[in-house]
C-alpha positions as CSV (number, residue, x, y, z in Angstrom):
1,M,84.6,171.8,153.2
2,I,83.4,171.4,150.3
3,P,85.7,173.6,148.0
4,Y,88.1,171.5,149.5
5,A,87.2,168.2,148.8
6,G,85.9,169.3,145.1
7,A,89.1,171.1,144.1
8,I,91.6,168.0,145.3
9,F,89.1,165.2,144.0
10,L,89.0,166.7,140.5
11,G,92.8,167.9,140.8
12,A,93.7,163.7,141.7
13,F,91.4,162.5,139.0
14,L,93.1,164.8,136.3
15,L,96.4,163.8,137.7
16,F,96.2,160.1,137.5
17,L,94.0,160.2,133.9
18,V,96.6,162.5,132.0
19,Q,99.5,159.6,132.4
20,P,97.8,156.8,130.7
21,I,96.4,159.6,128.1
22,I,100.3,160.8,127.3
23,A,101.5,157.8,127.8
24,K,99.3,156.1,125.0
25,Q,99.9,158.8,122.6
26,I,104.0,158.7,122.6
27,L,104.2,155.1,123.1
28,P,104.0,154.4,119.4
29,W,106.9,156.8,118.4
30,F,109.6,154.4,121.4
31,G,108.8,150.9,119.9
32,G,105.7,150.5,121.9
33,S,107.9,149.2,124.7
34,A,107.0,148.2,128.4
35,A,110.2,150.6,129.2
36,V,108.3,153.3,127.9
37,W,105.3,153.5,130.5
38,A,108.1,153.1,132.8
39,T,109.7,155.9,131.7
40,C,106.7,158.1,132.2
41,M,106.1,157.0,135.4
42,V,109.3,158.2,136.1
43,F,108.5,161.6,135.3
44,F,105.7,161.4,136.6
45,Q,106.8,160.2,140.6
46,M,109.7,163.0,140.0
47,V,107.6,166.1,139.4
48,L,105.3,164.7,142.0
49,L,108.3,164.8,144.2
50,V,108.8,168.6,143.1
51,G,105.4,169.8,143.3
52,Y,105.5,168.5,147.5
53,T,108.6,169.7,148.0
54,Y,107.0,173.5,146.4
55,A,104.2,172.8,149.1
56,D,106.3,172.5,151.9
57,L,108.5,175.1,151.2
58,T,105.9,177.6,150.3
59,T,104.1,176.4,153.3
60,R,107.3,176.9,155.8
61,R,108.5,180.0,154.2
62,L,105.8,182.3,153.0
63,T,102.7,183.8,154.5
64,P,99.8,182.1,153.5
65,R,98.8,185.6,151.2
66,R,102.2,185.1,149.8
67,Q,101.7,181.4,149.1
68,V,98.4,181.7,147.5
69,V,99.7,184.7,145.5
70,L,102.4,182.2,144.1
71,H,100.2,179.5,143.7
72,V,97.4,181.5,141.6
73,A,100.0,182.9,139.4
74,L,101.2,179.7,138.4
75,L,98.1,178.1,137.7
76,A,96.8,180.9,135.2
77,L,100.5,180.4,134.0
78,S,99.8,177.0,133.0
79,L,96.7,177.8,130.7
80,L,99.1,178.9,128.2
81,V,100.2,175.5,127.5
82,L,96.8,173.8,126.8
83,P,95.7,171.6,125.0
84,I,98.3,168.9,125.8
85,T,98.6,167.5,122.3
86,P,102.8,165.9,122.1
87,D,104.4,167.4,119.3
88,A,105.5,165.3,116.6
89,A,108.9,167.0,116.2
90,W,110.1,164.4,119.6
91,K,109.6,161.4,117.5
92,P,113.2,159.7,117.8
93,Q,115.6,159.4,114.6
94,G,116.9,156.3,115.6
95,G,120.5,156.5,117.4
96,E,118.8,159.2,120.4
97,N,118.3,157.8,123.8
98,P,114.9,157.7,124.3
99,S,114.6,157.6,127.8
100,W,115.9,161.4,128.4
101,R,114.2,162.3,125.0
102,I,110.6,160.7,127.0
103,L,111.0,163.3,129.6
104,G,112.0,166.0,128.3
105,L,109.1,165.8,125.7
106,L,106.6,165.1,128.8
107,A,108.3,168.2,130.9
108,L,107.3,170.1,127.7
109,T,103.7,169.1,127.0
110,I,101.9,168.8,130.7
111,G,105.1,169.5,132.9
112,L,103.8,172.5,134.6
113,P,99.8,171.4,134.4
114,Y,101.2,168.4,136.0
115,F,103.2,169.4,138.3
116,L,100.3,172.4,139.7
117,L,98.1,169.2,139.9
118,S,100.6,167.4,141.9
119,T,101.1,170.4,144.6
120,T,96.8,170.4,145.3
121,S,96.5,167.2,147.4
122,P,99.4,169.2,149.9
123,L,98.3,172.3,149.6
124,L,94.6,172.0,149.9
125,Q,94.6,170.2,153.1
126,V,97.2,172.9,154.4
127,W,94.8,176.1,153.8
128,F,92.1,173.3,155.0
129,T,93.7,172.9,158.9
130,R,94.4,176.6,158.5
131,R,91.0,177.7,158.0
132,F,89.4,174.9,160.7
133,E,91.9,174.8,162.9
134,H,90.5,171.2,164.8
135,A,89.7,169.4,161.7
136,V,92.0,166.6,161.1
137,P,93.0,166.4,156.9
138,Y,94.1,162.9,156.4
139,R,91.1,162.0,155.1
140,L,91.2,164.5,152.5
141,F,94.2,162.5,151.7
142,A,92.2,159.0,151.2
143,L,89.9,161.5,149.2
144,S,92.6,162.3,146.7
145,N,93.8,158.6,146.1
146,L,89.9,157.7,145.3
147,A,89.5,160.3,142.3
148,S,93.3,158.9,141.3
149,L,92.0,155.2,141.2
150,L,88.8,156.5,139.6
151,A,90.3,157.8,137.0
152,L,92.6,154.6,136.0
153,L,89.6,152.7,136.5
154,A,87.1,154.4,134.3
155,Y,90.1,155.1,131.7
156,P,90.0,151.6,129.9
157,V,86.4,150.9,130.2
158,M,84.7,154.4,129.7
159,I,87.0,156.3,127.5
160,E,89.9,154.3,125.8
161,P,87.3,152.2,123.7
162,W,84.9,155.1,122.8
163,V,87.1,158.0,122.7
164,S,90.0,159.1,120.4
165,T,93.3,160.4,122.1
166,G,92.6,163.4,120.2
167,T,89.3,164.1,122.1
168,Q,91.1,162.7,125.4
169,S,93.5,165.5,125.5
170,I,91.3,168.4,123.9
171,V,88.0,167.1,127.2
172,W,91.2,167.0,129.7
173,S,92.2,170.2,129.0
174,W,88.7,171.9,129.7
175,F,88.7,170.2,132.5
176,Y,91.9,171.0,133.5
177,A,90.7,174.7,132.9
178,L,87.9,173.7,135.4
179,F,90.1,172.7,137.8
180,V,92.4,176.0,137.7
181,L,88.9,178.2,138.5
182,S,88.4,175.6,141.8
183,C,91.4,175.6,143.1
184,G,91.7,179.2,143.0
185,Y,88.7,179.9,144.3
186,A,89.9,177.5,147.4
187,A,92.9,179.7,147.6
188,I,91.5,183.0,147.5
189,A,88.9,182.1,150.0
190,G,91.4,180.3,152.5
191,A,93.6,183.3,151.9
192,R,90.5,186.0,153.0
193,S,89.4,184.2,156.3
194,G,92.3,185.5,157.5
195,A,93.5,182.6,159.1
196,T,96.6,182.2,160.4
197,I,99.2,179.5,160.5
198,T,100.8,178.4,164.0
199,A,104.4,179.2,164.3
200,P,106.2,175.8,164.2
201,G,106.9,176.4,168.2
202,Q,103.8,176.4,169.6
203,A,102.3,173.4,166.8
204,A,105.0,171.2,168.3
205,A,104.2,172.5,171.7
206,A,100.6,172.2,171.2
207,S,100.2,168.6,170.0
208,G,103.3,167.7,171.8
209,E,104.9,166.1,169.1
210,P,109.0,166.7,168.2
211,A,109.6,167.1,164.6
212,P,110.3,164.3,162.5
213,R,113.8,163.8,162.1
214,G,116.5,160.4,161.5
215,V,114.9,157.4,161.4
216,R,111.6,158.6,161.2
217,L,111.9,160.2,158.4
218,L,114.0,157.4,156.5
219,T,111.3,154.3,157.6
220,W,108.8,157.0,155.9
221,L,111.3,157.3,152.8
222,A,112.2,153.5,152.8
223,L,108.3,152.5,152.9
224,A,107.5,155.1,150.2
225,A,110.3,153.5,148.0
226,M,109.5,150.0,148.6
227,A,105.8,150.3,147.3
228,S,106.9,152.4,144.2
229,F,109.6,150.2,143.2
230,L,107.4,146.9,143.6
231,L,104.8,148.7,141.5
232,L,107.0,149.3,138.5
233,A,109.0,146.1,138.8
234,V,105.3,143.9,138.9
235,T,104.2,145.8,135.8
236,N,107.2,145.1,134.3
237,H,107.5,141.5,134.8
238,I,103.8,141.4,133.4
239,C,103.9,143.6,130.5
240,Q,107.1,141.9,129.1
241,N,105.3,138.8,129.3
242,V,101.7,139.7,127.8
243,A,102.2,143.3,125.7
244,S,102.7,146.8,127.1
245,L,99.3,148.4,126.9
246,P,97.4,151.0,129.1
247,F,95.1,148.6,131.0
248,L,98.1,146.2,132.0
249,W,99.7,149.6,133.3
250,I,96.5,150.7,134.8
251,L,95.5,147.6,136.6
252,P,99.2,147.4,139.2
253,L,98.6,151.5,139.4
254,S,94.8,150.8,140.8
255,L,95.6,148.2,143.3
256,Y,98.7,151.1,144.6
257,L,96.5,153.7,144.8
258,A,93.4,151.1,146.4
259,T,96.0,150.4,149.2
260,F,96.3,154.3,149.5
261,I,92.7,154.9,149.9
262,L,92.2,151.9,152.6
263,C,95.0,153.4,155.3
264,F,94.5,156.6,155.1
265,D,90.8,156.5,155.0
266,R,90.4,154.8,158.6
267,P,92.6,152.7,160.3
268,R,90.3,149.9,160.9
269,W,91.0,148.8,156.5
270,Y,95.0,148.1,157.7
271,R,94.6,145.1,160.0
272,R,98.4,145.0,161.0
273,N,99.0,141.3,162.2
274,V,96.6,139.7,159.0
275,F,98.9,141.7,156.2
276,L,102.0,141.1,158.2
277,A,101.1,137.4,158.1
278,L,100.2,137.9,154.2
279,A,103.3,139.4,153.4
280,A,105.2,136.9,155.2
281,V,103.6,133.7,153.0
282,L,103.4,135.8,149.7
283,L,106.9,137.0,149.4
284,P,108.4,133.7,149.4
285,V,106.1,132.6,147.0
286,M,106.3,135.5,144.6
287,A,110.2,135.1,144.9
288,W,109.4,131.5,144.0
289,Y,107.5,131.7,141.0
290,A,109.6,134.6,139.5
291,D,111.1,132.8,136.6
292,S,107.9,130.7,135.7
293,L,105.9,131.5,132.2
294,D,102.8,130.0,133.6
295,L,100.7,133.4,133.2
296,K,97.9,132.3,134.4
297,L,98.7,131.7,138.1
298,V,101.7,134.3,138.0
299,I,100.0,137.5,136.9
300,P,97.0,137.1,139.6
301,M,99.7,135.7,142.4
302,Y,101.5,139.0,141.7
303,L,99.0,141.4,141.6
304,A,97.5,139.9,144.7
305,G,101.3,139.9,145.8
306,L,101.7,143.5,145.5
307,F,98.2,144.9,147.4
308,V,99.8,142.8,150.2
309,C,103.4,144.2,150.0
310,C,101.5,147.9,149.0
311,M,98.8,147.8,152.3
312,F,101.5,146.3,154.4
313,C,104.3,149.4,153.3
314,H,101.5,152.4,153.3
315,G,99.8,150.7,156.4
316,E,103.1,151.2,158.4
317,L,103.6,154.7,156.7
318,A,99.3,155.1,158.1
319,L,100.7,153.8,162.0
320,L,103.3,156.5,161.5
321,K,102.0,159.3,159.9
322,P,102.5,163.0,162.4
323,A,100.7,165.7,163.8
324,P,98.8,167.8,161.2
325,R,101.4,170.8,161.2
326,Y,103.9,168.0,160.0
327,L,101.8,167.0,156.9
328,T,103.9,168.4,154.2
329,T,107.0,166.9,155.0
330,Y,105.1,163.6,155.7
331,Y,103.5,163.7,152.4
332,L,107.6,165.1,151.1
333,M,109.1,162.0,152.3
334,I,106.5,159.8,151.0
335,S,106.8,161.3,147.2
336,L,110.6,161.5,147.6
337,G,110.3,157.6,148.3
338,G,107.7,157.2,144.8
339,A,110.6,158.7,143.1
340,I,113.2,156.9,144.4
341,G,111.4,153.6,144.4
342,G,110.7,154.6,140.0
343,L,114.1,155.9,139.4
344,L,115.5,152.9,140.3
345,V,113.3,150.5,138.3
346,G,112.7,152.7,135.4
347,L,115.8,154.9,135.0
348,V,118.9,152.8,137.2
349,A,117.9,149.4,136.2
350,P,117.8,149.7,132.3
351,Y,121.6,150.8,132.3
352,V,122.9,148.9,135.4
353,L,121.5,145.3,135.2
354,T,122.1,142.8,132.6
355,G,118.6,141.1,133.2
356,Y,114.9,141.4,134.7
357,F,116.9,141.3,138.4
358,E,114.8,144.4,139.6
359,L,111.5,141.8,141.1
360,A,113.8,139.7,142.5
361,I,115.6,142.3,144.8
362,G,112.8,143.9,145.3
363,L,110.9,141.0,147.0
364,V,113.7,141.4,149.4
365,A,114.3,144.2,150.4
366,C,110.9,144.2,151.3
367,A,111.1,140.8,153.3
368,L,114.1,143.1,155.0
369,L,111.4,145.7,155.7
370,L,109.3,143.4,157.3
371,L,112.0,142.6,159.8
372,Y,112.6,146.1,160.4
373,R,109.3,146.4,161.3
374,T,108.3,143.3,163.6
375,V,111.2,143.7,165.5
376,R,109.4,145.3,168.2
377,I,106.6,142.4,168.0
378,A,107.9,139.7,169.9
379,W,110.9,137.1,169.4
380,W,108.8,135.4,167.7
381,A,108.1,137.4,165.3
382,V,111.7,138.5,164.2
383,V,112.3,134.5,163.9
384,A,109.5,134.1,161.7
385,S,110.7,137.2,159.5
386,A,114.2,136.4,159.3
387,A,113.0,133.1,157.9
388,V,110.9,135.0,155.6
389,V,113.8,136.8,154.3
390,G,115.6,133.6,154.3
391,A,113.2,132.0,152.2
392,T,112.4,135.1,149.7
393,A,116.5,135.9,149.1
394,W,116.6,131.8,148.4
395,G,114.2,131.9,145.6
396,A,114.7,135.3,144.2
397,G,118.4,133.8,144.0
398,K,117.5,130.8,142.2
399,A,115.6,132.7,139.8
400,V,118.9,135.3,139.1
401,D,120.5,132.1,138.9
402,Y,118.1,130.6,136.2
403,Q,118.4,133.7,133.9
404,V,122.1,134.0,134.2
405,A,122.9,130.2,134.4
406,S,120.8,129.6,131.3
407,S,121.9,132.5,129.0
408,R,124.9,132.1,126.5
409,V,124.5,135.6,126.2
410,M,122.6,138.7,128.0
411,M,122.2,142.1,127.6
412,R,119.9,145.0,128.6
413,N,118.7,148.7,127.1
414,F,115.9,150.6,127.4
415,Y,113.8,148.3,125.3
416,S,114.0,145.0,127.0
417,V,116.3,142.1,128.1
418,V,117.9,140.7,125.2
419,R,119.3,136.8,125.8
420,T,120.2,133.9,123.8
421,L,119.6,130.2,124.8
422,E,121.6,127.0,123.5
423,Y,119.5,123.5,123.2
424,R,122.2,120.4,123.0
425,D,119.5,117.1,122.3
426,P,118.8,116.1,120.3
427,V,120.2,118.6,118.2
428,P,121.8,121.6,118.8
429,F,119.4,124.9,118.3
430,R,119.9,128.1,119.5
431,S,117.5,130.8,119.8
432,M,117.0,134.6,120.8
433,V,114.5,135.3,123.7
434,H,113.1,138.9,124.3
435,G,112.2,139.1,128.0
436,D,110.5,136.2,128.2
437,I,109.1,135.2,124.6
438,M,111.3,133.8,121.8
439,H,112.3,135.8,118.8
440,G,113.5,133.0,116.7
441,G,116.2,130.5,116.3
442,Q,119.1,128.8,114.2
443,L,120.0,125.1,114.0
444,L,123.5,124.6,114.5
445,D,124.3,121.5,112.3
446,P,126.3,123.1,109.2
447,E,124.4,120.8,107.5
448,M,121.0,122.7,109.1
449,R,121.7,126.3,109.4
450,F,119.6,127.5,107.0
451,R,116.4,125.4,107.5
452,P,113.8,127.3,109.0
453,S,113.1,127.1,112.7
454,S,110.8,128.4,115.3
455,Y,107.9,130.5,114.1
456,F,109.2,130.3,110.8
457,G,109.0,126.8,109.6
458,P,108.1,125.3,106.2
459,T,104.2,124.5,106.7
460,S,104.0,127.7,108.7
461,G,102.4,131.4,106.7
462,Y,106.2,132.5,106.1
463,G,106.9,129.5,104.7
464,R,103.8,128.8,102.7
465,L,104.3,132.2,101.4
466,F,108.0,131.9,100.6
467,A,108.0,128.8,98.7
468,S,104.7,130.1,96.7
469,L,106.6,133.3,95.2
470,P,108.3,133.4,91.8
471,D,112.0,132.5,91.7
472,P,113.6,135.6,90.6
473,S,115.4,137.9,92.6
474,R,112.8,139.1,95.8
475,R,112.5,142.3,97.6
476,V,111.5,141.8,100.9
477,G,111.3,144.0,104.2
478,V,110.7,142.9,107.7
479,I,109.7,144.7,110.5
480,G,111.6,143.6,114.1
481,L,114.7,141.4,113.5
482,G,115.2,138.9,116.1
483,A,117.6,136.1,115.1
484,G,117.1,137.1,111.5
485,S,115.4,133.8,111.2
486,M,113.6,134.6,108.2
487,V,116.7,134.8,105.9
488,A,116.0,131.2,105.9
489,H,114.0,131.7,103.2
490,A,116.1,133.9,101.4
491,R,117.2,132.6,97.6
492,K,120.6,134.1,95.5
493,G,119.4,137.7,94.0
494,D,116.7,138.4,96.8
495,T,117.2,141.5,99.1
496,F,116.3,141.3,102.6
497,R,115.9,144.6,104.5
498,F,115.3,144.2,108.2
499,Y,114.1,146.9,110.2
500,E,114.9,146.9,114.0
501,I,114.8,149.6,117.1
502,N,116.7,147.6,119.4
503,P,120.7,148.2,118.6
504,Q,120.8,145.4,121.0
505,V,119.6,142.8,118.4
506,L,120.9,143.5,116.1
507,D,124.4,143.3,117.3
508,L,123.5,139.8,119.0
509,A,122.0,139.0,115.4
510,R,125.3,139.6,113.9
511,R,127.4,137.9,116.5
512,E,125.4,134.9,117.7
513,F,124.0,133.9,114.7
514,T,124.9,133.5,111.2
515,F,121.7,134.4,108.8
516,L,122.7,137.9,108.1
517,T,126.4,137.0,107.7
518,E,126.1,133.4,105.7
519,S,122.9,134.4,103.5
520,P,123.0,134.2,99.8
521,A,120.5,136.9,99.7
522,K,121.7,140.8,100.0
523,I,121.2,142.2,103.8
524,E,120.0,145.4,104.7
525,A,120.0,146.8,108.3
526,V,117.8,150.0,109.0
527,L,118.0,150.7,112.9
528,G,115.4,152.6,114.6
529,D,111.5,152.2,115.0
530,G,110.3,150.1,111.4
531,R,107.5,152.2,110.8
532,L,108.9,155.7,111.7
533,S,111.7,154.4,109.1
534,L,109.3,153.7,106.4
535,E,107.8,157.1,106.5
536,R,111.1,158.9,106.0
537,E,111.9,156.3,103.0
538,P,110.7,156.6,99.3
539,S,108.7,153.5,98.4
540,Q,110.8,150.2,98.5
541,Q,108.8,148.3,96.1
542,F,108.6,145.3,98.5
543,D,107.0,142.1,97.1
544,V,107.0,141.0,100.7
545,L,106.7,143.2,103.9
546,V,106.5,141.6,107.2
547,M,105.3,142.4,110.5
548,D,107.5,140.7,113.1
549,A,108.0,143.5,115.9
550,F,107.0,142.5,119.3
551,S,106.7,143.8,122.5
552,G,106.0,141.8,125.1
553,D,104.1,138.7,123.4
554,S,102.3,141.0,121.1
555,I,102.8,143.2,118.1
556,P,102.8,147.1,118.9
557,M,99.5,148.4,118.6
558,H,100.7,151.2,115.9
559,L,101.9,148.4,113.7
560,L,98.4,147.9,113.1
561,T,96.8,151.1,112.6
562,R,94.7,152.9,109.3
563,E,97.8,155.0,109.3
564,A,100.6,152.5,109.2
565,M,98.4,150.3,106.6
566,A,98.8,153.3,104.5
567,V,102.9,153.1,104.7
568,Y,102.8,149.6,104.1
569,V,100.6,149.5,101.1
570,R,102.7,152.8,99.6
571,H,105.9,150.3,100.1
572,L,104.6,147.4,98.1
573,K,105.0,146.5,94.2
574,P,101.7,146.1,93.0
575,G,100.4,142.4,93.9
576,G,102.8,142.4,97.1
577,V,102.0,141.1,99.9
578,L,101.7,142.5,103.7
579,A,102.5,139.2,106.7
580,F,101.5,140.1,110.0
581,Q,102.4,137.5,112.8
582,A,99.5,136.6,114.9
583,T,101.1,133.9,117.2
584,N,100.2,134.7,120.6
585,R,98.6,133.6,123.7
586,F,96.2,136.8,124.5
587,I,95.2,138.7,122.2
588,D,93.6,137.7,118.7
589,I,94.9,140.3,116.0
590,A,92.7,138.8,113.4
591,P,90.2,141.5,113.2
592,V,91.9,144.2,113.3
593,V,93.7,143.0,110.3
594,A,90.5,141.6,108.9
595,S,89.2,145.5,109.1
596,L,92.6,147.0,107.4
597,A,92.5,144.6,104.5
598,R,88.7,145.5,104.3
599,E,89.4,149.0,104.0
600,Y,92.2,148.8,101.2
601,G,90.3,146.6,99.2
602,L,92.7,143.5,100.3
603,A,91.7,140.2,100.8
604,A,93.0,138.5,104.4
605,V,94.0,134.3,104.7
606,L,95.2,133.3,108.3
607,I,97.4,130.2,108.4
608,S,98.1,128.3,111.4
609,D,100.5,125.5,111.9
610,T,101.0,123.4,114.3
611,P,104.2,121.3,113.5
612,H,104.9,119.3,116.6
613,S,104.8,115.2,116.6
614,A,103.7,113.9,119.6
615,E,107.3,112.2,119.7
616,G,108.6,116.0,119.9
617,A,110.3,115.7,116.7
618,D,111.6,118.9,114.7
619,Y,111.5,120.3,118.6
620,W,113.2,123.7,117.1
621,L,109.8,124.6,115.2
622,S,107.0,126.4,117.2
623,A,103.1,127.0,116.6
624,T,102.0,129.7,114.7
625,D,99.7,131.5,113.5
626,Q,100.3,134.2,110.3
627,I,97.7,136.2,108.4
628,L,99.4,136.9,104.8
629,V,97.1,140.0,103.2
630,T,97.1,140.8,99.1
631,K,95.4,141.8,96.0
632,N,97.0,139.2,94.4
633,R,94.3,136.1,94.2
634,R,96.3,134.2,92.4
635,L,99.1,133.5,95.0
636,L,96.3,133.0,97.6
637,E,95.1,130.2,95.3
638,S,98.3,128.6,95.3
639,A,98.3,124.9,96.4
640,Q,100.6,126.0,99.6
641,I,98.4,128.6,100.5
642,R,95.1,127.5,99.2
643,D,95.3,124.1,101.6
644,A,96.0,125.7,105.2
645,G,94.3,129.2,104.4
646,K,91.3,130.2,106.3
647,A,89.9,133.5,104.9
648,L,89.2,136.2,107.0
649,V,86.1,138.2,107.0
650,A,85.9,141.6,108.6
651,Q,83.3,141.6,111.2
652,P,80.8,144.4,110.5
653,N,80.9,146.4,113.8
654,F,84.1,145.8,114.1
655,R,85.8,149.4,114.4
656,V,88.8,150.1,112.3
657,W,91.9,150.9,114.8
658,T,93.8,154.5,114.0
659,D,96.8,156.6,115.4
660,D,93.8,157.8,117.7
661,Y,91.7,155.0,118.3
662,N,93.0,151.5,119.3
663,S,91.4,149.2,121.8
664,L,92.2,145.7,122.8
665,W,88.8,144.6,124.8
666,G,87.2,143.2,121.8
667,V,90.0,141.4,120.9
668,L,91.4,139.9,124.1
669,K,91.3,135.4,123.9
């Protein structure tokens, strides 16, 4: 028993630990978008499906000895790809499809080890039942999920804050080599035991259970797909409004795995009446709040709802589990369902749906599945479930209609949903919204079109900076275009060079706003990740370089590292200024920027601005926090900046962020 449990535990631990390790390393290469994690999850689920298919086919088609020989050979071959370090050659150049590039990168970097790890749980359970004929292996499945959960919980608390990503890859690779030895030992020990597998017909007769077919297979598939679909839909919903961060990926995934553990460990954990009732209550409530921006309410509610819905899906799956003879088919259908759910959210939705509609769709689908599973309980349960479907559909429809009706234009691609909204009273104003976060806007009155607005008002850090700069031609670089609102501070003779990763943002900025087309300054636009583009360019000699790119509600972490700072400094003129957008509801980047400024011998000043009056005048202006970093003491002592700025002093024990090390635990508000 111990060799099998040990190999399953270690394999599952490594299987889920590698997910945040590799995803965090490639996240900066693709703009820090939440879609990077969704695409990685698609890869993980697809390879898991391939692994379960392999386990099922080799169990049914090969003799035990041949199966062991094949598997041990693949385990040995997988050692050749270690250590798991992504090749920088996969960094995008600016025009590629990010989804396929991420999938290709992952396939070559971790494909074979991940595939073999994914086969471990079903294969070793089969080998266990061969050796111990009367043993029931489903608790080993719970053990597998427990190990996966521990890996996910350990990463943001015990690994990410203390260990660099390079070291994480090396240590993971050493433990993978240990796994190869333990799994190989369990395989060979099982083969030497002389155990044989019962013929399919004999197993069916002995168990009194026919082979699963038709409706039962589809039910397994639907329940697994629904849980996976909601996992990714809820994760995207959270990340697009906060930030695409490892611990925000891990929390929903941990809840998802916890439900697997509870449902497959012991039947008593899944109280069917309780969780059916909780799902019936939470599904309409989640649908009703699908368009809410009250994140302190919405995030806990959606995490609770995800847990309840996954308990329903996985609890029903556990109730429908077959005899051990059919466990590889059972796990194969669970894996296929998980892959389908992931594909729909990660690859289909961004290119088929124009908005973030998948969460609303998933809630309605889950309500329909609830109705299907209550049909045989009682007539009143069917009526209640039908009412839940109606209420959920109504709330989901309201959320979708709000997105569509409130938007002038709505577009979506790999990076996010981009919309333009328009307000008419008291002064016409048009804004660009990325997910649910405004990214600049423009007053529509012809006489006010170039008045600074949103985060770029005259008393903001940006406004005070541009008012303090000398009048002659200024060269300004901006990472993150948005609506192009920064151009409101441009003068004739200036050059504004924008770096934008999302082609749809550039398209909307040109079609829906006039900053780029009517500016007195020369406008240049570079398509691609801002930092990667700057790395490839010769020094631009900027007077000002602004970091105004956002993923969710925070600046991507790869723009706040020592290596990124070296790139910025190379592109500045002597006495030039770096400006960081620090406006955020949950994350305080001031300590990060202060530590970088200290390392490069620069002064950092925080300017906070709250322009709204009690009567709500100038509603087009937003409260902001912006940080100016420079050696130019004369600029910082100008009246505009001196009167509003607060000097930032680096915390003595704050560790400078690097590409190899960064953690948000110390900067959460």
